[in-house]
C-alpha positions in Angstrom: 0.0 0.0 0.0 1.4 3.4 -1.0 1.1 5.8 1.9 3.3 8.6 0.5 0.4 10.9 -0.1 -1.2 10.4 3.3 -0.5 13.1 6.0 -1.0 12.4 9.6 -1.7 14.4 12.7 -1.6 13.7 16.4 -5.0 12.6 17.8 -6.5 15.3 20.0 -7.0 12.8 22.8 -3.3 11.9 22.8 -1.6 13.5 25.9 2.2 13.8 25.8 4.4 14.0 28.9 8.0 14.8 28.3 10.2 13.2 30.9 13.4 14.8 29.5 14.8 15.7 26.1 15.2 12.0 25.1 12.1 10.4 26.7 8.4 11.0 26.6 5.2 9.1 27.1 2.0 9.5 25.2 -1.3 8.4 26.8 -4.6 8.3 24.8 -7.2 9.8 27.1 -10.0 7.6 25.8 -8.3 4.2 25.4 -5.8 4.7 28.3 -3.2 3.1 26.0 0.3 4.5 26.5 3.4 4.6 24.3 6.9 5.5 25.2 9.1 7.6 23.0 12.8 7.9 22.6 14.6 10.8 21.0 13.8 9.7 17.5 10.2 9.1 18.4 10.0 12.6 20.0 11.4 14.1 16.7 8.7 12.3 14.6 6.0 13.1 17.2 6.9 16.8 17.0 6.8 16.7 13.2 3.3 15.0 13.4 2.0 18.1 15.2 2.5 19.9 11.8 0.5 17.3 9.8 3.4 15.7 7.8 3.4 12.6 5.6 6.0 9.8 5.3 8.3 11.8 3.0 8.4 14.9 5.2 8.9 12.8 8.4 11.7 10.9 6.7 13.4 14.1 5.6 13.1 15.4 9.1 14.7 12.3 10.6 17.5 12.4 8.1 18.2 16.0 8.9 18.1 15.6 12.6 20.0 12.3 12.9 22.8 11.1 10.6 20.9 8.1 9.2 20.5 6.5 5.8 17.3 7.6 4.0 16.1 4.0 3.4 16.7 3.1 7.0 15.0 6.3 8.2 12.0 5.7 5.9 11.5 2.1 7.1 11.7 3.2 10.7 9.2 6.1 10.1 6.7 3.7 8.4 7.0 1.2 11.3 6.5 4.0 13.8 3.5 5.4 12.0 1.9 1.9 11.9 2.4 1.5 15.7 1.0 5.0 16.4 -2.0 4.2 14.3 -2.6 0.9 16.1 -2.6 2.8 19.4 -4.9 5.5 17.9 -2.4 8.2 18.8 -2.4 9.6 15.3 -5.0 9.9 12.6 -4.8 10.5 8.8 -5.7 14.0 7.8 -8.8 14.3 5.7 -8.3 15.9 2.2 -10.0 19.1 3.3 -7.6 19.5 6.3 -4.5 19.5 4.1 
């Protein structure tokens, strides 16, 4: 499935607590599911507050961390899939883009 055109945003019910610059926890207020973030996860999470898609998220990770683009893209896709499964992010509707 090609997800390049899909943009994502943080679910409004996702509450983020930053423990320090390298650790954070997200709790979904409705489901009570939680998800721990490391520094890379925090970087992606912050980019998601701006409604970015896979390509923009990958570019951001490549810029912030010295990482191979293919490796960054694979990691971003995996992370997005996990956040979706925890209902912490939602795809933007076409009219919101």
